[in-house]
Backbone as numpy.savetxt, mean C-alpha at the origin, in Angstrom:
# Nx Ny Nz CAx CAy CAz Cx Cy Cz
-17.83 -12.15 -1.94 -17.37 -10.74 -2.12 -16.08 -9.65 -0.58
-15.51 -9.43 -2.35 -14.30 -8.36 -2.14 -14.35 -7.59 -0.83
-14.19 -6.34 0.04 -14.34 -5.35 0.30 -12.75 -4.40 -0.21
-13.20 -3.33 0.08 -12.72 -2.41 -0.93 -12.29 -1.28 0.72
-10.48 -1.52 0.74 -10.26 -0.19 1.61 -8.72 0.98 0.90
-9.26 1.83 1.38 -8.18 3.01 1.36 -7.10 2.17 1.03
-6.42 3.15 0.07 -4.65 2.82 -0.31 -3.73 3.55 1.23
-4.90 4.61 1.41 -4.09 4.96 3.03 -3.85 4.53 4.06
-4.60 3.10 3.57 -4.26 2.09 5.33 -3.25 1.31 4.32
-2.46 1.03 4.02 -0.93 0.08 3.38 -0.24 1.58 3.78
-0.66 2.72 2.88 0.59 3.80 3.75 0.72 3.88 4.98
-0.05 4.32 5.35 0.11 4.21 6.73 0.49 2.75 7.63
0.89 1.36 7.12 1.46 0.52 7.70 3.21 0.85 7.76
3.02 1.62 6.55 4.55 2.56 6.34 5.23 3.13 7.20
4.33 4.22 7.50 4.38 5.00 8.05 5.03 4.61 9.40
4.34 3.69 10.04 4.95 3.18 11.11 5.94 2.31 11.44
6.56 2.27 10.52 7.19 0.75 10.10 7.79 0.54 8.75
9.21 0.88 8.32 9.86 0.41 7.53 9.88 -1.17 7.09
9.32 -1.90 5.73 9.58 -3.56 5.57 9.58 -3.86 4.22
10.65 -4.94 4.66 10.47 -5.36 3.20 9.15 -5.60 2.90
9.06 -5.78 0.93 7.93 -6.25 0.35 6.63 -7.55 0.83
7.50 -8.45 1.29 6.95 -9.79 1.87 6.02 -9.26 3.07
7.24 -9.42 3.90 6.49 -8.46 5.55 4.81 -7.74 5.54
5.20 -6.59 4.33 3.67 -5.36 4.34 3.16 -6.62 3.63
3.24 -7.36 2.38 1.91 -8.27 1.70 1.69 -9.08 3.29
2.30 -10.08 3.65 1.72 -10.84 5.09 0.48 -9.79 6.06
1.21 -8.77 5.81 0.31 -7.96 6.60 -0.60 -7.48 6.49
-1.24 -7.41 5.08 -2.21 -7.00 4.74 -2.56 -7.95 4.35
-2.69 -9.11 3.94 -3.42 -10.61 3.84 -3.78 -10.72 5.12
-3.29 -10.59 6.20 -3.73 -10.87 7.66 -4.38 -9.56 8.08
-4.37 -8.71 8.18 -6.16 -7.81 8.12 -6.94 -7.68 7.26
-6.55 -7.78 6.55 -8.33 -7.64 5.26 -8.27 -8.64 4.20
-7.30 -9.94 4.62 -7.65 -11.29 3.49 -6.89 -10.97 2.35
-7.27 -12.12 1.80 -7.01 -12.56 0.11 -7.45 -11.48 -0.17
-8.84 -11.41 -0.99 -9.01 -11.56 -1.55 -9.68 -9.62 -1.54
-9.38 -8.84 -1.04 -8.96 -7.09 -0.44 -8.52 -6.67 -2.24
-9.41 -5.24 -1.90 -9.16 -4.55 -3.18 -9.35 -3.34 -2.99
-8.63 -2.57 -3.33 -8.48 -1.05 -2.64 -8.40 0.03 -3.72
-8.86 1.38 -3.11 -9.10 2.25 -3.99 -8.32 3.33 -3.75
-8.15 4.06 -4.57 -7.32 6.11 -3.72 -8.11 7.27 -3.76
-7.61 8.12 -4.15 -8.42 9.19 -4.20 -8.95 9.29 -4.98
-8.68 8.36 -6.58 -8.57 9.16 -8.12 -9.39 7.45 -8.61
-8.58 6.30 -7.87 -9.27 5.60 -8.84 -9.42 4.47 -7.90
-10.36 3.59 -8.09 -10.13 2.20 -7.33 -10.30 0.45 -8.50
-10.39 -0.23 -7.87 -10.49 -2.02 -8.31 -8.91 -2.15 -7.98
-8.05 -2.07 -7.23 -6.70 -2.43 -7.81 -6.55 -3.09 -6.41
-5.83 -4.56 -7.29 -5.14 -5.71 -6.60 -4.70 -5.50 -5.66
-3.36 -5.81 -5.05 -2.48 -6.00 -3.99 -1.39 -5.56 -4.91
-1.00 -5.96 -6.32 -0.28 -6.07 -7.04 -0.22 -4.78 -7.58
-1.06 -3.69 -7.77 -1.29 -3.13 -8.95 -1.09 -2.02 -7.65
-1.29 -1.92 -7.02 -1.60 -1.20 -6.04 0.10 -0.70 -5.56
1.02 -1.79 -5.32 2.27 -1.50 -5.11 2.70 -0.88 -5.87
2.53 -1.63 -7.76 2.80 -0.81 -8.55 2.53 0.60 -8.80
1.21 0.60 -8.16 0.54 2.22 -8.60 1.81 3.41 -6.83
2.02 2.58 -6.22 2.75 3.61 -5.27 4.39 3.63 -5.66
5.05 3.13 -5.90 5.49 3.07 -6.44 6.06 4.00 -8.10
5.13 4.03 -9.32 4.82 4.95 -9.74 5.18 6.23 -9.66
3.70 6.08 -8.64 3.73 7.44 -7.96 5.05 8.40 -6.71
5.69 7.29 -6.58 6.45 8.08 -5.53 6.23 7.89 -4.63
5.25 7.28 -4.09 4.58 7.26 -2.59 5.13 6.35 -1.90
6.30 5.37 -2.27 7.11 5.03 -1.53 8.46 5.26 -2.23
9.77 4.24 -1.44 10.50 4.37 -1.47 11.20 2.51 -1.79
11.86 2.34 -2.11 12.71 1.02 -1.88 13.97 1.01 -2.14
14.67 0.94 -0.46 15.88 0.38 -1.06 16.40 -0.23 -0.03
17.54 -1.72 -0.71 17.54 -2.93 -0.24 16.72 -3.66 -0.09
15.55 -3.42 -0.12 14.78 -4.31 -0.28 13.58 -4.02 0.25
14.04 -2.67 1.22 13.17 -2.02 2.45 12.63 -1.48 1.56
11.12 -1.16 2.44 9.74 -0.60 1.55 9.53 1.08 2.64
9.52 1.97 2.71 9.34 3.24 2.99 8.05 3.97 2.70
7.62 4.75 3.33 7.07 5.81 3.12 7.29 7.56 1.96
7.59 7.80 1.36 7.44 9.06 0.58 6.75 9.84 1.30
6.52 10.25 2.06 5.34 11.36 3.39 5.20 12.10 2.06
6.03 12.78 1.36 5.92 14.30 0.49 5.05 14.02 -0.21
4.58 12.54 -0.92 3.96 12.05 -2.32 3.03 12.13 -1.77
2.26 11.63 -0.38 1.33 11.27 0.06 0.08 12.53 1.17
-1.32 12.40 -0.43 -2.02 12.81 0.69 -2.27 13.36 2.06
-3.00 14.77 2.03 -2.83 14.83 3.89 -4.67 14.58 3.97
-4.67 13.69 3.95 -6.54 13.62 3.82 -6.55 12.39 4.98
């Protein structure tokens, strides 16, 4: 059975420290397992690949020279 966590858990990792996509994926899998699913304020059922694409599409992260950083201006505050 998969577990589902709020996407803010991932964004909070980037709030603490910018990192490469590979490092981010490693932390997420280590903390939540391979079968984790994600939900946002408006959607649920994301796999990790879909969530990361969602973050880029919604400009919740910036990626420069392979380093992912939080775009705090685009993250809701709850």
